[in-house]
ROMARRO-372405 format. One line per 8 residues: number of its first residue (from 1); their letters; for each residue z, y, x of C-alpha. Coordinates in steps of 0.5 Angstrom, whole numbers. Layout:
REM residues N
NUM = a = Z/Y/X; ... $
***
This chain:
REM residues 133
1 = xxxxxxxx = -60/80/113; -61/73/116; -68/74/116; -73/74/122; -79/79/122; -85/81/126; -91/86/126; -97/88/129 $
9 = xxxxxxxx = -101/94/128; -108/96/129; -109/104/129; -114/109/131; -113/116/134; -117/122/133; -116/129/134; -109/127/136 $
17 = xxxxxxxx = -108/124/129; -106/117/128; -109/113/123; -106/106/121; -112/101/119; -108/94/119; -101/91/119; -100/84/120 $
25 = xxxxxxxx = -93/82/118; -89/75/119; -82/74/116; -78/68/116; -73/68/110; -71/61/110; -72/57/104; -75/61/98 $
33 = xxxxxxxx = -78/61/91; -83/66/90; -88/68/95; -91/74/92; -84/77/91; -83/76/99; -90/79/100; -89/85/96 $
41 = xxxxxxxx = -82/87/99; -85/86/106; -91/90/105; -87/95/101; -82/95/107; -88/96/112; -91/102/108; -84/105/108 $
49 = xxxxxxxx = -83/104/116; -90/106/117; -88/113/113; -82/114/117; -86/113/124; -92/117/122; -89/123/118; -81/123/116 $
57 = xxxxxxxx = -76/127/120; -70/130/118; -69/137/121; -63/142/120; -63/150/118; -56/153/119; -53/147/119; -56/144/112 $
65 = xxxxxxxx = -61/139/111; -68/142/110; -71/136/107; -68/136/100; -72/130/96; -79/127/97; -83/133/96; -81/135/103 $
73 = xxxxxxxx = -80/128/106; -87/125/106; -89/118/105; -96/114/106; -100/115/100; -104/109/97; -111/112/100; -107/112/107 $
81 = xxxxxxxx = -104/105/107; -107/100/111; -109/93/110; -103/89/110; -103/81/111; -96/78/110; -95/71/113; -89/67/111 $
89 = xxxxxxxx = -86/62/116; -84/56/113; -77/54/114; -71/50/112; -66/55/114; -61/58/108; -65/64/104; -64/71/107 $
97 = xxxxxxxx = -66/78/105; -73/80/104; -72/87/102; -70/91/109; -73/86/114; -80/89/114; -78/96/115; -75/96/122 $
105 = xxxxxxxx = -81/93/125; -86/98/123; -85/103/128; -85/99/134; -91/96/132; -95/102/131; -92/105/137; -95/99/141 $
113 = xxxxxxxx = -101/100/138; -102/107/140; -100/105/147; -106/100/147; -111/105/144; -109/111/149; -105/109/154; -99/113/152 $
121 = xxxxxxxx = -92/111/151; -89/113/144; -81/115/146; -79/119/139; -81/119/132; -84/121/128; -90/120/133; -93/126/136 $
129 = xxxxx = -98/125/141; -97/131/144; -90/128/146; -92/121/148; -92/120/156 $
***
């Protein structure tokens, strides 16, 4: 997508549950026209990525996928979403994508925040503290 992005997260861990309180995102997507759209896409990607990191798992039963639609593939609800701050890096490079770059940064940001909070490394998604080392 020829864009560069980074994220950090602030989390708390209580009773084995990870709660993401805040995420800070930075994106360099080259020249841009509408910063509001860039922020919205980056924040949506961060929420989608955080949902994957915290909840989403594909499982199989008798060779068939068990998750058939969004009712069995959870996403963060509005009241569970962290505060998200987006910084757009000024750049004179050619324009790049903004829809996807926010997604892959979320899981490592949350996993590293879990490590900072607990001293345990997350090596598998979705995050389960019982499996952290």
